[in-house]
Predicted model as a PDB file, atoms N, CA, C, CB and O in Angstrom, pLDDT in the B-factor column:
MODEL        1                                                                  
ATOM      1  N   MET A   1     110.167  17.052  31.468  1.00 83.00           N  
ATOM      2  CA  MET A   1     110.371  16.041  30.041  1.00 83.00           C  
ATOM      3  C   MET A   1     109.228  15.474  29.810  1.00 83.00           C  
ATOM      4  CB  MET A   1     111.439  14.795  30.096  1.00 83.00           C  
ATOM      5  O   MET A   1     108.437  15.089  30.671  1.00 83.00           O  
ATOM      6  N   ASN A   2     109.073  15.388  28.378  1.00 88.00           N  
ATOM      7  CA  ASN A   2     108.179  14.664  28.240  1.00 88.00           C  
ATOM      8  C   ASN A   2     107.997  13.306  28.220  1.00 88.00           C  
ATOM      9  CB  ASN A   2     107.869  14.982  27.543  1.00 88.00           C  
ATOM     10  O   ASN A   2     109.084  12.804  27.933  1.00 88.00           O  
ATOM     11  N   SER A   3     107.223  12.524  28.370  1.00 88.00           N  
ATOM     12  CA  SER A   3     107.289  10.726  27.665  1.00 88.00           C  
ATOM     13  C   SER A   3     107.267  10.762  26.405  1.00 88.00           C  
ATOM     14  CB  SER A   3     106.004   9.627  27.968  1.00 88.00           C  
ATOM     15  O   SER A   3     106.793  11.567  25.604  1.00 88.00           O  
ATOM     16  N   VAL A   4     108.072   9.392  26.257  1.00 85.00           N  
ATOM     17  CA  VAL A   4     108.280   9.025  24.340  1.00 85.00           C  
ATOM     18  C   VAL A   4     107.092   8.937  24.014  1.00 85.00           C  
ATOM     19  CB  VAL A   4     109.068   7.497  23.691  1.00 85.00           C  
ATOM     20  O   VAL A   4     107.037   9.262  22.827  1.00 85.00           O  
ATOM     21  N   GLY A   5     106.183   8.704  24.357  1.00 87.00           N  
ATOM     22  CA  GLY A   5     104.610   8.585  23.963  1.00 87.00           C  
ATOM     23  C   GLY A   5     103.606   9.401  24.594  1.00 87.00           C  
ATOM     24  O   GLY A   5     103.322   9.481  25.789  1.00 87.00           O  
ATOM     25  N   GLU A   6     102.952  10.191  23.265  1.00 91.00           N  
ATOM     26  CA  GLU A   6     101.870  11.115  23.921  1.00 91.00           C  
ATOM     27  C   GLU A   6     100.773   9.885  25.026  1.00 91.00           C  
ATOM     28  CB  GLU A   6     100.784  12.027  22.329  1.00 91.00           C  
ATOM     29  O   GLU A   6     100.438  10.219  26.162  1.00 91.00           O  
ATOM     30  N   GLU A   7     100.495   8.949  24.606  1.00 94.00           N  
ATOM     31  CA  GLU A   7      99.722   8.339  25.162  1.00 94.00           C  
ATOM     32  C   GLU A   7     100.457   8.172  26.784  1.00 94.00           C  
ATOM     33  CB  GLU A   7      99.408   7.112  24.265  1.00 94.00           C  
ATOM     34  O   GLU A   7      99.853   8.387  27.835  1.00 94.00           O  
ATOM     35  N   CYS A   8     101.314   7.914  26.713  1.00 96.00           N  
ATOM     36  CA  CYS A   8     102.188   7.461  28.126  1.00 96.00           C  
ATOM     37  C   CYS A   8     102.348   9.002  28.923  1.00 96.00           C  
ATOM     38  CB  CYS A   8     104.077   6.645  27.669  1.00 96.00           C  
ATOM     39  O   CYS A   8     102.747   9.124  30.081  1.00 96.00           O  
ATOM     40  N   GLN A   9     102.137   9.586  28.455  1.00 96.00           N  
ATOM     41  CA  GLN A   9     102.287  10.996  29.255  1.00 96.00           C  
ATOM     42  C   GLN A   9     101.828  11.643  30.791  1.00 96.00           C  
ATOM     43  CB  GLN A   9     101.660  11.796  28.446  1.00 96.00           C  
ATOM     44  O   GLN A   9     102.415  12.311  31.642  1.00 96.00           O  
ATOM     45  N   GLU A  10     100.111  10.924  30.623  1.00 96.00           N  
ATOM     46  CA  GLU A  10      99.452  11.091  31.939  1.00 96.00           C  
ATOM     47  C   GLU A  10     100.347   9.741  32.890  1.00 96.00           C  
ATOM     48  CB  GLU A  10      97.466  10.865  31.740  1.00 96.00           C  
ATOM     49  O   GLU A  10     100.461   9.940  34.100  1.00 96.00           O  
ATOM     50  N   LEU A  11     100.690   8.985  32.552  1.00 97.00           N  
ATOM     51  CA  LEU A  11     101.008   7.896  33.065  1.00 97.00           C  
ATOM     52  C   LEU A  11     102.340   8.238  33.911  1.00 97.00           C  
ATOM     53  CB  LEU A  11     101.109   6.851  31.989  1.00 97.00           C  
ATOM     54  O   LEU A  11     102.654   7.804  35.019  1.00 97.00           O  
ATOM     55  N   LYS A  12     103.221   9.383  32.851  1.00 96.00           N  
ATOM     56  CA  LYS A  12     104.482   9.367  33.568  1.00 96.00           C  
ATOM     57  C   LYS A  12     104.652  10.500  34.370  1.00 96.00           C  
ATOM     58  CB  LYS A  12     105.587   9.263  32.707  1.00 96.00           C  
ATOM     59  O   LYS A  12     105.741  10.709  34.905  1.00 96.00           O  
ATOM     60  N   ARG A  13     103.561  11.369  34.538  1.00 97.00           N  
ATOM     61  CA  ARG A  13     102.885  12.685  35.404  1.00 97.00           C  
ATOM     62  C   ARG A  13     102.848  11.831  36.759  1.00 97.00           C  
ATOM     63  CB  ARG A  13     101.051  13.379  34.799  1.00 97.00           C  
ATOM     64  O   ARG A  13     103.538  11.860  37.779  1.00 97.00           O  
ATOM     65  N   ARG A  14     101.593  10.944  36.284  1.00 97.00           N  
ATOM     66  CA  ARG A  14     101.780  10.060  37.728  1.00 97.00           C  
ATOM     67  C   ARG A  14     102.275   9.298  38.601  1.00 97.00           C  
ATOM     68  CB  ARG A  14     101.428   9.648  37.906  1.00 97.00           C  
ATOM     69  O   ARG A  14     101.812   9.035  39.711  1.00 97.00           O  
ATOM     70  N   TYR A  15     103.593   8.782  37.933  1.00 97.00           N  
ATOM     71  CA  TYR A  15     104.601   7.999  38.271  1.00 97.00           C  
ATOM     72  C   TYR A  15     105.351   9.195  38.775  1.00 97.00           C  
ATOM     73  CB  TYR A  15     105.235   7.056  37.147  1.00 97.00           C  
ATOM     74  O   TYR A  15     105.500   9.054  39.989  1.00 97.00           O  
ATOM     75  N   ASP A  16     105.813  10.164  38.407  1.00 97.00           N  
ATOM     76  CA  ASP A  16     106.780  11.031  38.519  1.00 97.00           C  
ATOM     77  C   ASP A  16     106.372  11.917  40.079  1.00 97.00           C  
ATOM     78  CB  ASP A  16     106.820  11.951  37.034  1.00 97.00           C  
ATOM     79  O   ASP A  16     107.194  12.296  40.914  1.00 97.00           O  
ATOM     80  N   GLU A  17     104.645  12.108  40.145  1.00 97.00           N  
ATOM     81  CA  GLU A  17     104.370  12.397  41.583  1.00 97.00           C  
ATOM     82  C   GLU A  17     104.432  11.968  42.730  1.00 97.00           C  
ATOM     83  CB  GLU A  17     103.628  12.557  41.720  1.00 97.00           C  
ATOM     84  O   GLU A  17     104.698  12.462  43.826  1.00 97.00           O  
ATOM     85  N   CYS A  18     104.047  10.600  42.216  1.00 97.00           N  
ATOM     86  CA  CYS A  18     104.288   9.595  43.661  1.00 97.00           C  
ATOM     87  C   CYS A  18     106.173   9.468  43.510  1.00 97.00           C  
ATOM     88  CB  CYS A  18     103.211   7.484  43.477  1.00 97.00           C  
ATOM     89  O   CYS A  18     106.650   9.872  44.571  1.00 97.00           O  
ATOM     90  N   PHE A  19     106.780   9.233  42.970  1.00 97.00           N  
ATOM     91  CA  PHE A  19     108.014   9.103  42.867  1.00 97.00           C  
ATOM     92  C   PHE A  19     108.781  10.167  43.795  1.00 97.00           C  
ATOM     93  CB  PHE A  19     108.307   9.167  41.483  1.00 97.00           C  
ATOM     94  O   PHE A  19     109.737   9.950  44.540  1.00 97.00           O  
ATOM     95  N   ASN A  20     108.180  11.245  43.580  1.00 97.00           N  
ATOM     96  CA  ASN A  20     109.304  12.374  43.993  1.00 97.00           C  
ATOM     97  C   ASN A  20     108.757  12.617  45.375  1.00 97.00           C  
ATOM     98  CB  ASN A  20     109.387  13.921  42.962  1.00 97.00           C  
ATOM     99  O   ASN A  20     109.545  13.079  46.200  1.00 97.00           O  
ATOM    100  N   LYS A  21     107.567  12.380  45.729  1.00 97.00           N  
ATOM    101  CA  LYS A  21     106.871  12.471  47.048  1.00 97.00           C  
ATOM    102  C   LYS A  21     107.084  11.234  47.957  1.00 97.00           C  
ATOM    103  CB  LYS A  21     105.361  12.658  46.815  1.00 97.00           C  
ATOM    104  O   LYS A  21     106.919  11.214  49.177  1.00 97.00           O  
ATOM    105  N   TRP A  22     107.480  10.200  47.164  1.00 97.00           N  
ATOM    106  CA  TRP A  22     108.157   9.328  48.159  1.00 97.00           C  
ATOM    107  C   TRP A  22     109.716   9.480  48.439  1.00 97.00           C  
ATOM    108  CB  TRP A  22     107.930   7.957  47.720  1.00 97.00           C  
ATOM    109  O   TRP A  22     110.329   9.527  49.505  1.00 97.00           O  
ATOM    110  N   PHE A  23     110.119   9.537  47.209  1.00 96.00           N  
ATOM    111  CA  PHE A  23     111.857  10.141  47.797  1.00 96.00           C  
ATOM    112  C   PHE A  23     111.970  11.002  48.966  1.00 96.00           C  
ATOM    113  CB  PHE A  23     112.666  11.164  46.667  1.00 96.00           C  
ATOM    114  O   PHE A  23     112.671  10.778  49.953  1.00 96.00           O  
ATOM    115  N   ALA A  24     111.057  12.217  48.720  1.00 96.00           N  
ATOM    116  CA  ALA A  24     111.498  12.868  49.582  1.00 96.00           C  
ATOM    117  C   ALA A  24     110.831  12.685  51.000  1.00 96.00           C  
ATOM    118  CB  ALA A  24     111.478  14.036  49.099  1.00 96.00           C  
ATOM    119  O   ALA A  24     111.608  12.615  51.952  1.00 96.00           O  
ATOM    120  N   GLU A  25     109.755  12.617  51.194  1.00 96.00           N  
ATOM    121  CA  GLU A  25     109.120  12.408  52.551  1.00 96.00           C  
ATOM    122  C   GLU A  25     109.347  10.960  52.971  1.00 96.00           C  
ATOM    123  CB  GLU A  25     107.543  12.736  52.531  1.00 96.00           C  
ATOM    124  O   GLU A  25     108.754  10.709  54.020  1.00 96.00           O  
ATOM    125  N   LYS A  26     110.095   9.833  52.417  1.00 95.00           N  
ATOM    126  CA  LYS A  26     110.152   8.480  52.972  1.00 95.00           C  
ATOM    127  C   LYS A  26     111.373   7.885  52.606  1.00 95.00           C  
ATOM    128  CB  LYS A  26     109.045   7.626  52.542  1.00 95.00           C  
ATOM    129  O   LYS A  26     111.797   7.150  53.498  1.00 95.00           O  
ATOM    130  N   PHE A  27     112.000   7.938  51.726  1.00 95.00           N  
ATOM    131  CA  PHE A  27     113.557   7.388  51.215  1.00 95.00           C  
ATOM    132  C   PHE A  27     114.418   8.253  51.955  1.00 95.00           C  
ATOM    133  CB  PHE A  27     113.956   7.535  49.463  1.00 95.00           C  
ATOM    134  O   PHE A  27     114.935   7.666  52.905  1.00 95.00           O  
ATOM    135  N   LEU A  28     114.784   9.595  51.826  1.00 95.00           N  
ATOM    136  CA  LEU A  28     115.412  10.162  52.425  1.00 95.00           C  
ATOM    137  C   LEU A  28     115.527   9.981  54.133  1.00 95.00           C  
ATOM    138  CB  LEU A  28     115.078  11.166  51.945  1.00 95.00           C  
ATOM    139  O   LEU A  28     116.363  10.420  54.922  1.00 95.00           O  
ATOM    140  N   LYS A  29     114.521   9.283  54.303  1.00 95.00           N  
ATOM    141  CA  LYS A  29     114.496   9.168  56.126  1.00 95.00           C  
ATOM    142  C   LYS A  29     114.517   8.035  56.207  1.00 95.00           C  
ATOM    143  CB  LYS A  29     113.273   9.692  57.101  1.00 95.00           C  
ATOM    144  O   LYS A  29     113.821   7.573  57.111  1.00 95.00           O  
ATOM    145  N   GLY A  30     115.340   6.986  55.286  1.00 94.00           N  
ATOM    146  CA  GLY A  30     115.457   5.415  55.430  1.00 94.00           C  
ATOM    147  C   GLY A  30     114.506   4.967  55.249  1.00 94.00           C  
ATOM    148  O   GLY A  30     114.761   3.782  55.462  1.00 94.00           O  
ATOM    149  N   GLN A  31     113.087   5.038  54.886  1.00 92.00           N  
ATOM    150  CA  GLN A  31     112.498   4.078  54.177  1.00 92.00           C  
ATOM    151  C   GLN A  31     112.410   3.361  52.424  1.00 92.00           C  
ATOM    152  CB  GLN A  31     111.527   4.486  54.525  1.00 92.00           C  
ATOM    153  O   GLN A  31     111.860   3.730  51.387  1.00 92.00           O  
ATOM    154  N   ARG A  32     112.887   2.706  52.638  1.00 92.00           N  
ATOM    155  CA  ARG A  32     113.028   1.698  51.564  1.00 92.00           C  
ATOM    156  C   ARG A  32     112.020   1.500  50.503  1.00 92.00           C  
ATOM    157  CB  ARG A  32     113.152   0.514  52.135  1.00 92.00           C  
ATOM    158  O   ARG A  32     112.094   1.852  49.326  1.00 92.00           O  
ATOM    159  N   ASP A  33     111.263   1.008  50.987  1.00 94.00           N  
ATOM    160  CA  ASP A  33     110.000   0.488  50.247  1.00 94.00           C  
ATOM    161  C   ASP A  33     109.389   1.458  48.899  1.00 94.00           C  
ATOM    162  CB  ASP A  33     108.786   0.398  51.454  1.00 94.00           C  
ATOM    163  O   ASP A  33     108.863   2.554  49.093  1.00 94.00           O  
ATOM    164  N   ASP A  34     109.534   0.945  47.742  1.00 93.00           N  
ATOM    165  CA  ASP A  34     108.973   1.791  47.159  1.00 93.00           C  
ATOM    166  C   ASP A  34     107.426   1.714  46.768  1.00 93.00           C  
ATOM    167  CB  ASP A  34     109.709   1.914  46.251  1.00 93.00           C  
ATOM    168  O   ASP A  34     107.261   0.776  45.989  1.00 93.00           O  
ATOM    169  N   PRO A  35     106.320   2.345  47.031  1.00 96.00           N  
ATOM    170  CA  PRO A  35     105.114   2.120  46.277  1.00 96.00           C  
ATOM    171  C   PRO A  35     104.712   2.463  45.111  1.00 96.00           C  
ATOM    172  CB  PRO A  35     104.342   2.450  46.773  1.00 96.00           C  
ATOM    173  O   PRO A  35     103.590   2.287  44.636  1.00 96.00           O  
ATOM    174  N   CYS A  36     105.892   3.105  44.486  1.00 97.00           N  
ATOM    175  CA  CYS A  36     105.580   3.806  42.936  1.00 97.00           C  
ATOM    176  C   CYS A  36     105.884   2.411  41.993  1.00 97.00           C  
ATOM    177  CB  CYS A  36     106.883   5.403  42.437  1.00 97.00           C  
ATOM    178  O   CYS A  36     105.848   2.498  40.766  1.00 97.00           O  
ATOM    179  N   GLN A  37     106.145   1.291  42.588  1.00 96.00           N  
ATOM    180  CA  GLN A  37     107.125   0.078  41.697  1.00 96.00           C  
ATOM    181  C   GLN A  37     105.383  -0.229  40.553  1.00 96.00           C  
ATOM    182  CB  GLN A  37     107.974  -2.003  43.216  1.00 96.00           C  
ATOM    183  O   GLN A  37     105.325  -0.160  39.326  1.00 96.00           O  
ATOM    184  N   PRO A  38     104.382  -0.505  41.388  1.00 97.00           N  
ATOM    185  CA  PRO A  38     103.378  -0.802  40.447  1.00 97.00           C  
ATOM    186  C   PRO A  38     103.012  -0.007  39.445  1.00 97.00           C  
ATOM    187  CB  PRO A  38     102.396  -1.015  40.983  1.00 97.00           C  
ATOM    188  O   PRO A  38     102.950  -0.437  38.294  1.00 97.00           O  
ATOM    189  N   LEU A  39     102.741   1.186  39.748  1.00 97.00           N  
ATOM    190  CA  LEU A  39     102.750   2.518  38.568  1.00 97.00           C  
ATOM    191  C   LEU A  39     103.889   2.431  37.551  1.00 97.00           C  
ATOM    192  CB  LEU A  39     102.988   4.098  39.331  1.00 97.00           C  
ATOM    193  O   LEU A  39     103.755   2.235  36.343  1.00 97.00           O  
ATOM    194  N   PHE A  40     105.024   2.604  38.219  1.00 96.00           N  
ATOM    195  CA  PHE A  40     106.144   2.230  37.141  1.00 96.00           C  
ATOM    196  C   PHE A  40     106.036   1.024  35.996  1.00 96.00           C  
ATOM    197  CB  PHE A  40     107.346   1.855  37.957  1.00 96.00           C  
ATOM    198  O   PHE A  40     106.188   1.095  34.777  1.00 96.00           O  
ATOM    199  N   LYS A  41     105.735  -0.042  36.800  1.00 96.00           N  
ATOM    200  CA  LYS A  41     105.925  -1.055  35.677  1.00 96.00           C  
ATOM    201  C   LYS A  41     104.541  -0.473  34.521  1.00 96.00           C  
ATOM    202  CB  LYS A  41     105.719  -2.978  36.418  1.00 96.00           C  
ATOM    203  O   LYS A  41     104.724  -0.604  33.310  1.00 96.00           O  
ATOM    204  N   VAL A  42     103.611  -0.037  34.887  1.00 97.00           N  
ATOM    205  CA  VAL A  42     102.636   0.434  33.919  1.00 97.00           C  
ATOM    206  C   VAL A  42     103.107   1.326  32.809  1.00 97.00           C  
ATOM    207  CB  VAL A  42     101.629   1.115  34.606  1.00 97.00           C  
ATOM    208  O   VAL A  42     102.744   1.305  31.633  1.00 97.00           O  
ATOM    209  N   TYR A  43     103.802   1.954  33.272  1.00 96.00           N  
ATOM    210  CA  TYR A  43     104.310   3.195  32.402  1.00 96.00           C  
ATOM    211  C   TYR A  43     105.228   2.896  31.655  1.00 96.00           C  
ATOM    212  CB  TYR A  43     104.795   4.304  33.063  1.00 96.00           C  
ATOM    213  O   TYR A  43     105.366   3.461  30.570  1.00 96.00           O  
ATOM    214  N   GLN A  44     106.349   1.589  32.244  1.00 93.00           N  
ATOM    215  CA  GLN A  44     107.499   1.010  31.441  1.00 93.00           C  
ATOM    216  C   GLN A  44     106.727   0.333  30.183  1.00 93.00           C  
ATOM    217  CB  GLN A  44     108.462  -0.156  32.379  1.00 93.00           C  
ATOM    218  O   GLN A  44     107.132   0.445  29.026  1.00 93.00           O  
ATOM    219  N   GLU A  45     105.355  -0.513  30.627  1.00 94.00           N  
ATOM    220  CA  GLU A  45     104.532  -0.911  29.244  1.00 94.00           C  
ATOM    221  C   GLU A  45     104.482   0.141  28.656  1.00 94.00           C  
ATOM    222  CB  GLU A  45     103.108  -1.465  29.293  1.00 94.00           C  
ATOM    223  O   GLU A  45     105.201   0.134  27.656  1.00 94.00           O  
ATOM    224  N   CYS A  46     103.817   1.288  28.867  1.00 95.00           N  
ATOM    225  CA  CYS A  46     103.015   2.084  27.892  1.00 95.00           C  
ATOM    226  C   CYS A  46     104.514   2.752  27.143  1.00 95.00           C  
ATOM    227  CB  CYS A  46     101.716   3.376  28.751  1.00 95.00           C  
ATOM    228  O   CYS A  46     104.330   3.307  26.060  1.00 95.00           O  
ATOM    229  N   VAL A  47     105.878   2.718  27.646  1.00 93.00           N  
ATOM    230  CA  VAL A  47     106.807   3.340  26.987  1.00 93.00           C  
ATOM    231  C   VAL A  47     107.272   2.431  25.687  1.00 93.00           C  
ATOM    232  CB  VAL A  47     107.904   3.658  27.976  1.00 93.00           C  
ATOM    233  O   VAL A  47     107.331   2.782  24.509  1.00 93.00           O  
ATOM    234  N   LYS A  48     107.553   1.270  26.225  1.00 90.00           N  
ATOM    235  CA  LYS A  48     107.691  -0.405  25.279  1.00 90.00           C  
ATOM    236  C   LYS A  48     107.237  -0.212  24.164  1.00 90.00           C  
ATOM    237  CB  LYS A  48     106.819  -1.800  25.772  1.00 90.00           C  
ATOM    238  O   LYS A  48     107.939  -0.286  23.155  1.00 90.00           O  
ATOM    239  N   LYS A  49     105.714   0.130  24.147  1.00 92.00           N  
ATOM    240  CA  LYS A  49     104.831  -0.312  23.305  1.00 92.00           C  
ATOM    241  C   LYS A  49     104.716   1.391  22.308  1.00 92.00           C  
ATOM    242  CB  LYS A  49     103.299  -1.028  24.272  1.00 92.00           C  
ATOM    243  O   LYS A  49     104.471   1.511  21.108  1.00 92.00           O  
ATOM    244  N   ALA A  50     105.025   2.635  23.449  1.00 93.00           N  
ATOM    245  CA  ALA A  50     105.631   3.571  22.058  1.00 93.00           C  
ATOM    246  C   ALA A  50     106.893   3.410  21.198  1.00 93.00           C  
ATOM    247  CB  ALA A  50     105.893   4.910  22.478  1.00 93.00           C  
ATOM    248  O   ALA A  50     107.095   3.929  20.100  1.00 93.00           O  
ATOM    249  N   LEU A  51     107.680   2.625  21.869  1.00 90.00           N  
ATOM    250  CA  LEU A  51     109.000   2.983  21.244  1.00 90.00           C  
ATOM    251  C   LEU A  51     109.203   1.138  19.926  1.00 90.00           C  
ATOM    252  CB  LEU A  51     110.587   3.244  23.063  1.00 90.00           C  
ATOM    253  O   LEU A  51     110.114   0.742  19.199  1.00 90.00           O  
ATOM    254  N   LYS A  52     107.818   0.590  20.276  1.00 89.00           N  
ATOM    255  CA  LYS A  52     107.630  -0.459  18.933  1.00 89.00           C  
ATOM    256  C   LYS A  52     107.162   0.110  18.244  1.00 89.00           C  
ATOM    257  CB  LYS A  52     106.910  -1.653  18.891  1.00 89.00           C  
ATOM    258  O   LYS A  52     107.342  -0.348  17.115  1.00 89.00           O  
ATOM    259  N   GLU A  53     106.254   1.452  18.273  1.00 91.00           N  
ATOM    260  CA  GLU A  53     105.872   1.767  17.257  1.00 91.00           C  
ATOM    261  C   GLU A  53     106.471   2.551  16.657  1.00 91.00           C  
ATOM    262  CB  GLU A  53     104.978   2.008  17.288  1.00 91.00           C  
ATOM    263  O   GLU A  53     106.261   2.749  15.460  1.00 91.00           O  
ATOM    264  N   LYS A  54     107.121   3.015  17.163  1.00 89.00           N  
ATOM    265  CA  LYS A  54     108.273   4.494  16.411  1.00 89.00           C  
ATOM    266  C   LYS A  54     109.549   3.078  16.209  1.00 89.00           C  
ATOM    267  CB  LYS A  54     109.032   6.525  18.143  1.00 89.00           C  
ATOM    268  O   LYS A  54     110.720   3.414  16.387  1.00 89.00           O  
ATOM    269  N   LYS A  55     109.272   1.580  15.853  1.00 87.00           N  
ATOM    270  CA  LYS A  55     110.152   0.705  15.553  1.00 87.00           C  
ATOM    271  C   LYS A  55     111.536   1.539  15.763  1.00 87.00           C  
ATOM    272  CB  LYS A  55     109.865   0.108  14.136  1.00 87.00           C  
ATOM    273  O   LYS A  55     112.307   1.887  14.869  1.00 87.00           O  
ATOM    274  N   LEU A  56     111.687   1.818  17.420  1.00 83.00           N  
ATOM    275  CA  LEU A  56     112.513   1.486  18.099  1.00 83.00           C  
ATOM    276  C   LEU A  56     113.129   0.361  18.838  1.00 83.00           C  
ATOM    277  CB  LEU A  56     112.345   2.018  18.508  1.00 83.00           C  
ATOM    278  O   LEU A  56     112.447  -0.105  19.751  1.00 83.00           O  
ATOM    279  N   ASP A  57     114.496  -0.255  18.578  1.00 78.00           N  
ATOM    280  CA  ASP A  57     114.706  -1.380  19.141  1.00 78.00           C  
ATOM    281  C   ASP A  57     115.138  -1.363  20.667  1.00 78.00           C  
ATOM    282  CB  ASP A  57     115.598  -1.982  18.350  1.00 78.00           C  
ATOM    283  O   ASP A  57     116.154  -0.771  21.031  1.00 78.00           O  
ATOM    284  N   ILE A  58     114.324  -2.032  21.515  1.00 75.00           N  
ATOM    285  CA  ILE A  58     113.762  -2.148  22.344  1.00 75.00           C  
ATOM    286  C   ILE A  58     114.663  -3.285  23.265  1.00 75.00           C  
ATOM    287  CB  ILE A  58     112.469  -2.335  21.884  1.00 75.00           C  
ATOM    288  O   ILE A  58     114.819  -3.275  24.486  1.00 75.00           O  
ATOM    289  N   GLU A  59     115.186  -4.237  22.297  1.00 78.00           N  
ATOM    290  CA  GLU A  59     116.290  -5.448  22.983  1.00 78.00           C  
ATOM    291  C   GLU A  59     117.287  -4.701  23.346  1.00 78.00           C  
ATOM    292  CB  GLU A  59     116.933  -6.704  21.992  1.00 78.00           C  
ATOM    293  O   GLU A  59     117.696  -4.747  24.506  1.00 78.00           O  
ATOM    294  N   GLN A  60     117.867  -3.851  22.372  1.00 73.00           N  
ATOM    295  CA  GLN A  60     119.392  -3.099  22.594  1.00 73.00           C  
ATOM    296  C   GLN A  60     119.424  -1.994  23.740  1.00 73.00           C  
ATOM    297  CB  GLN A  60     119.882  -2.255  21.133  1.00 73.00           C  
ATOM    298  O   GLN A  60     120.419  -1.601  24.349  1.00 73.00           O  
ATOM    299  N   MET A  61     117.937  -1.533  23.913  1.00 72.00           N  
ATOM    300  CA  MET A  61     117.898  -0.948  25.119  1.00 72.00           C  
ATOM    301  C   MET A  61     117.980  -1.509  26.611  1.00 72.00           C  
ATOM    302  CB  MET A  61     116.928  -0.403  25.013  1.00 72.00           C  
ATOM    303  O   MET A  61     118.470  -0.953  27.594  1.00 72.00           O  
ATOM    304  N   GLU A  62     117.452  -2.590  26.531  1.00 76.00           N  
ATOM    305  CA  GLU A  62     117.531  -3.648  27.705  1.00 76.00           C  
ATOM    306  C   GLU A  62     118.670  -4.451  27.959  1.00 76.00           C  
ATOM    307  CB  GLU A  62     116.566  -4.582  27.570  1.00 76.00           C  
ATOM    308  O   GLU A  62     118.582  -5.274  28.869  1.00 76.00           O  
ATOM    309  N   VAL A  63     119.734  -4.356  27.309  1.00 80.00           N  
ATOM    310  CA  VAL A  63     121.046  -4.603  27.551  1.00 80.00           C  
ATOM    311  C   VAL A  63     121.588  -4.482  28.772  1.00 80.00           C  
ATOM    312  CB  VAL A  63     121.690  -3.952  26.859  1.00 80.00           C  
ATOM    313  O   VAL A  63     120.953  -3.569  29.300  1.00 80.00           O  
ATOM    314  N   GLN A  64     122.288  -4.823  29.425  1.00 81.00           N  
ATOM    315  CA  GLN A  64     122.986  -4.838  31.144  1.00 81.00           C  
ATOM    316  C   GLN A  64     123.967  -4.391  30.504  1.00 81.00           C  
ATOM    317  CB  GLN A  64     123.295  -6.331  32.277  1.00 81.00           C  
ATOM    318  O   GLN A  64     124.225  -5.223  29.634  1.00 81.00           O  
ATOM    319  N   VAL A  65     124.951  -3.182  30.423  1.00 80.00           N  
ATOM    320  CA  VAL A  65     125.878  -2.623  30.660  1.00 80.00           C  
ATOM    321  C   VAL A  65     127.140  -2.410  32.021  1.00 80.00           C  
ATOM    322  CB  VAL A  65     125.308  -1.859  30.355  1.00 80.00           C  
ATOM    323  O   VAL A  65     128.268  -2.792  32.334  1.00 80.00           O  
ATOM    324  N   LEU A  66     126.284  -1.735  32.389  1.00 82.00           N  
ATOM    325  CA  LEU A  66     126.990  -1.105  33.567  1.00 82.00           C  
ATOM    326  C   LEU A  66     127.345  -2.709  34.750  1.00 82.00           C  
ATOM    327  CB  LEU A  66     125.663   0.363  34.386  1.00 82.00           C  
ATOM    328  O   LEU A  66     126.670  -3.727  34.904  1.00 82.00           O  
ATOM    329  N   GLY A  67     128.782  -2.247  35.429  1.00 82.00           N  
ATOM    330  CA  GLY A  67     129.170  -3.391  36.063  1.00 82.00           C  
ATOM    331  C   GLY A  67     129.733  -4.528  35.004  1.00 82.00           C  
ATOM    332  O   GLY A  67     130.118  -5.562  35.548  1.00 82.00           O  
ATOM    333  N   THR A  68     129.804  -4.490  33.966  1.00 86.00           N  
ATOM    334  CA  THR A  68     130.312  -5.350  32.725  1.00 86.00           C  
ATOM    335  C   THR A  68     131.524  -4.882  31.906  1.00 86.00           C  
ATOM    336  CB  THR A  68     129.198  -5.457  31.717  1.00 86.00           C  
ATOM    337  O   THR A  68     131.928  -3.743  31.675  1.00 86.00           O  
ATOM    338  N   ASP A  69     132.022  -6.166  31.509  1.00 83.00           N  
ATOM    339  CA  ASP A  69     133.499  -5.866  30.175  1.00 83.00           C  
ATOM    340  C   ASP A  69     133.037  -4.815  29.002  1.00 83.00           C  
ATOM    341  CB  ASP A  69     133.976  -7.633  29.066  1.00 83.00           C  
ATOM    342  O   ASP A  69     133.879  -4.319  28.254  1.00 83.00           O  
ATOM    343  N   ASN A  70     132.049  -4.600  28.927  1.00 79.00           N  
ATOM    344  CA  ASN A  70     131.133  -3.835  28.004  1.00 79.00           C  
ATOM    345  C   ASN A  70     131.103  -2.245  28.260  1.00 79.00           C  
ATOM    346  CB  ASN A  70     129.659  -4.413  28.176  1.00 79.00           C  
ATOM    347  O   ASN A  70     131.580  -1.478  27.423  1.00 79.00           O  
ATOM    348  N   GLU A  71     130.563  -1.819  29.368  1.00 79.00           N  
ATOM    349  CA  GLU A  71     130.842  -0.518  30.207  1.00 79.00           C  
ATOM    350  C   GLU A  71     131.887   0.427  29.441  1.00 79.00           C  
ATOM    351  CB  GLU A  71     131.478  -0.924  31.736  1.00 79.00           C  
ATOM    352  O   GLU A  71     131.651   1.472  28.835  1.00 79.00           O  
ATOM    353  N   LYS A  72     133.097  -0.228  29.637  1.00 76.00           N  
ATOM    354  CA  LYS A  72     134.233   1.072  28.933  1.00 76.00           C  
ATOM    355  C   LYS A  72     134.567   0.565  27.705  1.00 76.00           C  
ATOM    356  CB  LYS A  72     135.837   1.409  29.786  1.00 76.00           C  
ATOM    357  O   LYS A  72     135.676   0.775  27.214  1.00 76.00           O  
ATOM    358  N   GLN A  73     133.346  -0.369  26.919  1.00 72.00           N  
ATOM    359  CA  GLN A  73     134.015  -0.616  25.326  1.00 72.00           C  
ATOM    360  C   GLN A  73     133.005   0.442  24.531  1.00 72.00           C  
ATOM    361  CB  GLN A  73     133.845  -2.574  24.584  1.00 72.00           C  
ATOM    362  O   GLN A  73     131.829   0.652  24.829  1.00 72.00           O  
ATOM    363  N   PRO A  74     133.677   0.990  23.560  1.00 73.00           N  
ATOM    364  CA  PRO A  74     133.063   2.121  22.831  1.00 73.00           C  
ATOM    365  C   PRO A  74     131.277   1.430  21.616  1.00 73.00           C  
ATOM    366  CB  PRO A  74     134.773   2.813  21.648  1.00 73.00           C  
ATOM    367  O   PRO A  74     131.090   0.236  21.382  1.00 73.00           O  
ATOM    368  N   PRO A  75     130.786   2.016  21.357  1.00 68.00           N  
ATOM    369  CA  PRO A  75     129.584   1.212  21.145  1.00 68.00           C  
ATOM    370  C   PRO A  75     129.926   0.744  19.639  1.00 68.00           C  
ATOM    371  CB  PRO A  75     128.069   2.105  21.352  1.00 68.00           C  
ATOM    372  O   PRO A  75     130.712   1.304  18.875  1.00 68.00           O  
ATOM    373  N   SER A  76     129.165  -0.397  19.389  1.00 68.00           N  
ATOM    374  CA  SER A  76     129.684  -0.734  18.180  1.00 68.00           C  
ATOM    375  C   SER A  76     129.225  -0.485  16.579  1.00 68.00           C  
ATOM    376  CB  SER A  76     129.735  -1.868  18.374  1.00 68.00           C  
ATOM    377  O   SER A  76     129.920  -0.924  15.662  1.00 68.00           O  
TER     378      SER A  76                                                      
ENDMDL                                                                          
END                                                                             
């Protein structure tokens, strides 16, 4: 799957590669430290910028729903 922003595509590829390797080689063997977090944060910032440029409401996407009373409510 491509990233939401063309300019984020390489960051996404690098993060996906890092995550998949860590997950398969470390996480599944019990190592929980995620060395990909710094790369994820850079990618996340790129995605947020791309969403803003597309005039999508980032704040609404960051609202925590899981585990709250809103989880089982239909969207407004």
